[in-house]
N, C-alpha and C positions, 0 to 999 in steps of 0.2 A: 512391805508390799502393799500398794493400794489397788483395789479392784474397782474399775469403772463399771457401773451398772446402769440399767434402765428398766422401767416397769411398763408392761403392756397389759391393759385390762379395760374392758368397756364399762366397768362399774366404777364411777368416781370414788365411792367410799372405799372400795378395795385398793385403788391406787393410793389414796391418802394414808390408808392403814400401813401398807407396805413401805411407803415413803417415810412414815414416822419410825418404822423399824430400822430402815437404812440409816437414819440420822443417829441412832444409838450405837452403831457398830463402827469403830474407828477405822477399820481397814476398807470400808466401802465408800465410794464417791458416786452420788446419784447424778447422772448426766442427761437423763431424759425420762419424761412421763408421757405415755401415749394412750389414747382412748380407743385406737383401732390399729389393726395390723398394717394397713396401707401407710398410715403416717409413721408407724414405727420403722417400716422398711426404708422409707425415705430418710428418716431421722438418723437411723443407724448408719446409713450410707454416708451421711455428712459428718456425723460424730460417732465413730466406732466405739463400741464398749466391749468389755471382757465378759460380762455376765448379764443375762437377760432373764428377768422374772416375768414369765409369759403365761397369760391366761390361755386356755385351750378353746373354750366355746365362745366365739365372737362372730358377729355377722360378716357376711361377704367372704372374708379371708380369715380362717381360724388359725389358732396357734400352731397346730401340727403342720399346716401348710406353710405358715411363715417360717417355721424352724428349718424347712428345706431350702429357704431362700437367703438366709443370713450367712455371713462369712463363717467358714469352718472353725476359725479360732475364737468365735463367740460362743460361750457355753450357755446352757439353758437350765433354769429351774422352773418347771411347769407349776402353775397354780390353777386349781380348778375345783369346782364344787361337785364334780362327777367322777367317782372312783373308777368307772369303767374305762377311762382313758389311760389308766396307769401303764398297761402293757404297751400301748402305742407310744406313750411318752418315753419309756425306756428304750424302745426300738429307735427312737429319734436321738438316742445317745445323750439323753439328759443327765445332768449331774444329780438331780433330785426331783422329787415329785411331791408337792405339798397340797393337801386336801383342805379346802375351805370348810369352816372358818379357820384361818391360820393363826396359831398362837405365836407369840414372840419366841418361846423356847424352841418350837419347831423351825422357825425361820432362822434363828441363830445357829442351830445345828446344821441346817443346809448351807449356811454361809461359811461355817467352819470347814465343812466338807469341800466347798468350792476353793477356799484358801489353800487347803492341803493339795488339791488338784493343781492349782496354778503354781504352787511352790515346787511340786514335783516336775512340772513342765519346765520351769525355770532352771531347775537343777540339771535336767537332762540336756538343756540347751547350752549349758556352760561347758568349758573344756574339761575333758576327762581327768586331766592332771590336777585340777583345782580341788582342794579339799572342801567338801560341802559342810556348811555350818548348820548345826541343829538349832531349833528354836530354843530360846532361853526362858521364855515365858508363854503363858496361855491366857486368854480372856474367857471368863465364865460369868454367867448372869447369876446374881444373888441379891435377893430383896430389891428387885426393880433397878438394880445397878449392874454395870459391867465392871468386874474387878480383874485387874491384871495380877497374876500370881507368878512369881519367879519359880521356875522348876526346881531350883536348888533348895527352896524352902519346903517343898512337899515331902512329908514322911511317908504317908500312905493315904489311900482313898477307900472309902467304904460305900458300897451300893445299897440303897434302900428303895426298892421298887423303882419309881420314876425319878428318884432323887439320888444325889451322891453327896457324901460328906468328905471334904478335903481337909486333912489334918496337916498343919504346917508347923514349923519350928518357931514361928514368930508369934503364934497366938495360942492361948490355952483352949480356945473354942474352935471347932471346925467351921469351915465355910460350907454353907448348904446351897446346892445349885440344882435346878430342875433339869436334869438330863439323865440318861441311863448309862450304865457302865460301858457298853459298847461304844457310845459316842465319845466319852472322855478317854477311853483307851486308844481310840484312833487319833486323838489330839496329842498323845504323849509319845515321845521317841522310844522305840523298843530297846534301844541301846541302854537306856537309863531306868526304864520301868518294866516290871514283870507282874503279870497277873498270877496270883497264887491260889485264888479261890474265886468262885463265881461272884462273891461279894467284896473281894479285896484286891487292890493293886498296890504294890509297894515300890518305893524307889530303891534300887539295888544297892546304892552306895550308903544307904541309911541302915542297912541290916547289920546289926552288931551281935545278935544272940539268937540262936535257934534251940528250942527245947521241946523234945517229944513231938516232933513234927509240927511245931508252931514257931512263928517268928515273934520275938519278944520286943515290945517297945514299952519299957517301963513296966507299968502294971497292966498293959494291954497285950493280949495273946491273940495273934492272928493265925487261924488254921490254914494249913496247906491242903487244898482239896485233892481228892484222888486223881482227878483228870489233869491236874496241874503238877503232880509230883515229879514226873519225868523231866519236864522242861525246867523245873526248879533245881532238880538234881544236876542236870546238865550245866546250869548256871554255876552251881556250887563247884562242880568238878573243873570248870574252866578257870577257876581262881588259882 
């Protein structure tokens, strides 16, 4: 799926920064850059987009006002330097809210969230008799690059504060990515992956040995947290 997007911001540097971020993400296509809400409204009318990266504080017509005028099927990620707009932003049914200065990691997380939303909409629009296909890979940022990781290769994921380590069967070294556990958990299909600890997610099909309430991967022992024991036991009992 390709998401067509546009950027609206009265600060030229902010527009160019977000445009550079868009270029790095394979599933985004930039269809417009606008320095004010009036031009954006006209431009979106002629060239519709799926996703709008929209600044809130702009002269004449602000972002919140513009959000009420665009087509309902155009989703919004608000961008602003002022945190007090967050509640109003989510009342406008925004997909996400990014506070300036916006890092690439935060931008990528918002885009992944948007992709999940559009995929869900697409699935709901398809005939109920059709079997929905789950994603077979994910994109993560690592060392200033976007890496595509096949889900089949992932053994387990470890969370370390604002980073995650993704352990695969293809490499002796983990892939390090700047994101939290909640963000990557949302990217993974629940039918294939299970969170067993606040710091660990494992692929169900890779579990071969359980010892003393720990999952064993060679010489690595992954603990099963107390708050995750019941869900893990339900998974075991379903086998």
